[in-house]
N, C-alpha and C positions, 0 to 999 in steps of 0.2 A: 482571091489569092490562095485560098486553100485548094481549089481545083487545079490551079497552076502548079502548086507544089506537089500535088499528087501525081500529075502528069510527068513532072520531072523525075519523081521517084520511080514511077513505073517504067519510064523510058531509060533509066540509067543503066549502065553496063553491069553494075553490081547487083542486078535483080536476082540472079540465080544464087549468088552467095548469101544474100539476105534471106531468101526463102529457106536455104539449107540451115542457116543459123537459127531460124525461128523454129524449125522442126526439132532441133536439139534441146530447146528449153523445156523442162518438165512443167506440166500443168498442175497447179495445186487444187486439191478438192475442197469443197465447201465445208466439210467436216474436218475436225482435227485428226491427225494420223494417230492410230492406235499404237500403243507400245507393243513390241514383239512379244508373242506368247512364249511360255516356257517350252522347252524342248520336250517332246514326247506327248503333246496334246494335239488332238485332232481339232479341226475347225469347229466341229459340232460341240465337242467338250469345252472348247474355249468360249463359244457363244453361250453355252449353258452356265458356265461359271460367271461370266460377265452379267448375265441376267440375274443370277442369284445375288451377286455383289450389289447391283443396283437396288434390288429388293431390300437387302439388309440395311443399306445406307438410308433408304426411305423410312424403314422402321425405326432406325436410330434417331432420325430427325423428328419423327412423331413422338417418340418417347421423351425426347428433350423438351418438346412443347408441353407434354403432359406433366413432366417434372417441374417445369417453371410454373405452371398453373397450380400444382399442388403446393409448391413453396409459397406462392402468394397467399393461398388459402390458409396455410399454416401460420403465416405472419399475421393475418387478420385475426385468427383465433387467439393467438398469443396476446395481441394488442387488446382484445376484448377481455381477456382474463387478467390483464394487468401484469403479464410476465415481461420482464426486461431482458435485454441481451445478456446481462450478467447472470441471470437465473439460468438461461440456456447454456451459457459457458460452464457454470458450476455443475449442471446436470450432465453435460458432455464429459467433463473431467471425472465425475463420479462413475459414469458408465465406463469410461476408458480405464480407470483404475480397477474397476470390478472385472473388466475383460482381461486385464493384465494378471490379476490374481487367479483367475480361473484358467488361464492359459497353461498349456503343457510346459512351456519354457520356464514360467515362474514356479510351477509346482516342482519341476525337476531341480531348479536352482535351490529352492527351499529344502528339498530332501537332501541335496548334496551338502548344503551348509550345515544341516542337522547332523549328517554323518561326520563331517569334519569336526564339528564341535564335540561330538561324542568321542571321536578318536583322540582329540587334543586333551579333553578332560580325563580320559582313561589312560593316557600315556604316562610312562615313568618319569619323563622330564617334567610334566605338569605337576605330578605328585611331589616330586623332589623340590620344585620351586615353591610350591605351597607350604611344604614342611619347613623349608629354609626361612620363608617369610614369617611363619608362625614362631619359629625359634627366635628370630631377630626381634619380633614384637615382644615376646616374653622376656628376653634378656634386657630389652630397653626399659620395660615397665618395672623390672626388678632391680635395675641398676641404682646405685647410690646417687648418681648425678640426677637421674629422673626424679627420685624421691625428694632430693634436696630442692630441685627446681619447683616441684609441686608444693612443697612446704613453704618455700619462699613466696610463691605467688599467693598462697592462702593467707600467709601472715601479712603480706602487703595489702591484700583486700581488706582484712580485718582492721589493720591500722588506718587505712584510708577511711573506712566507715566510722571508726572511732574519732578520727580527726575531724571529719565533717560534723559529727554529732557534737563534739566539744566546741567547735566554732559556732554552731547554732546556739548552743547554751550560753556561750560567752557573750554573744551579741544580745541575746534576750536579757541576760543579767545586766549588761552594761546599759542597755536602754532603760531598764527599771531603775538602776541607780541614778541615772541622769534625770529621770522624772522626779525622783525623790530628793534631788539635791536642792539646796537653797537658791542657787542661781536660776535653775529652771522654774522653780516656784515663783521667784521674783519676776522673771520674764512673763510667766503666765498671768500674774496679777496685773502687770503693766498692760498686757494685751487686753485683759478684761476691763480695766479702767478706761482705756482708749475706746473700746467698743461701746461701753456704757455712755461715754461722753458723746460719741458720734450719734448714737441712737437718741439721746436726750436732745441734742441740738436739732436733729431732724424733726422731732416731735414739736419743739418750740417753734420752729420755722413754719411748720404746717398749721399750728394753732394761730400764729400771727397772720397768716394769709387768709384764713377763714373768719377772723374776728372782725365785727363791724366797727369797733372803736379804734381799730389800728390805723384807720385813715380818717382824717377829719378832726384830729386833736386840736388843730389850730383852725380858727374860722377862716373861710376863704376871703381874700382881700378883693374889694371891688376896684376895678380900674378907674383911676382918677380921670375926670373929664378934662379936656383941654381948655 
């Protein structure tokens, strides 16, 4: 069937049109098409640049492999030394802060802030504000209201201390009077009497349990025979 179809195609009247259309189709190469080079480059220069680009890319790949191997070796060394990722982070932060401090931008900013501070402290406005605040402070401390408030607070503290001392003394004195009263002594005597009775009853019960005559005061009765 394939041979028949080929004969039909070859003998068809559109054979010339088919051949012309096939010649118009572009043939793709095995390799990918290169992008157009920049204007002003000769083919030799373009080829040289492409060769150098391939060489640089190959070196970059080699350096990445070397870097990965170095990082693995570094991790093994840190693990053997007992260094944790937190220690590495702290070290990196310290190094970064040190780099910031020694950087030109940080030093220039520090110098600029120092100049601004000096200008502000040396300005007439700053001196005027400082003098005004000092005057207000002096007037406040020398005012009658401030002195009365300070005296009132001092007297209140002294009265509070005296009141607490008096309360403690009154409590101690009241407790002493209560112990010396007849009611407290009578209650204390009753407690002593009850205690002595309890102790004596415990001693008597203990002696009774250990005495051999406590049991057997009555002779045992023999069981009567049926």
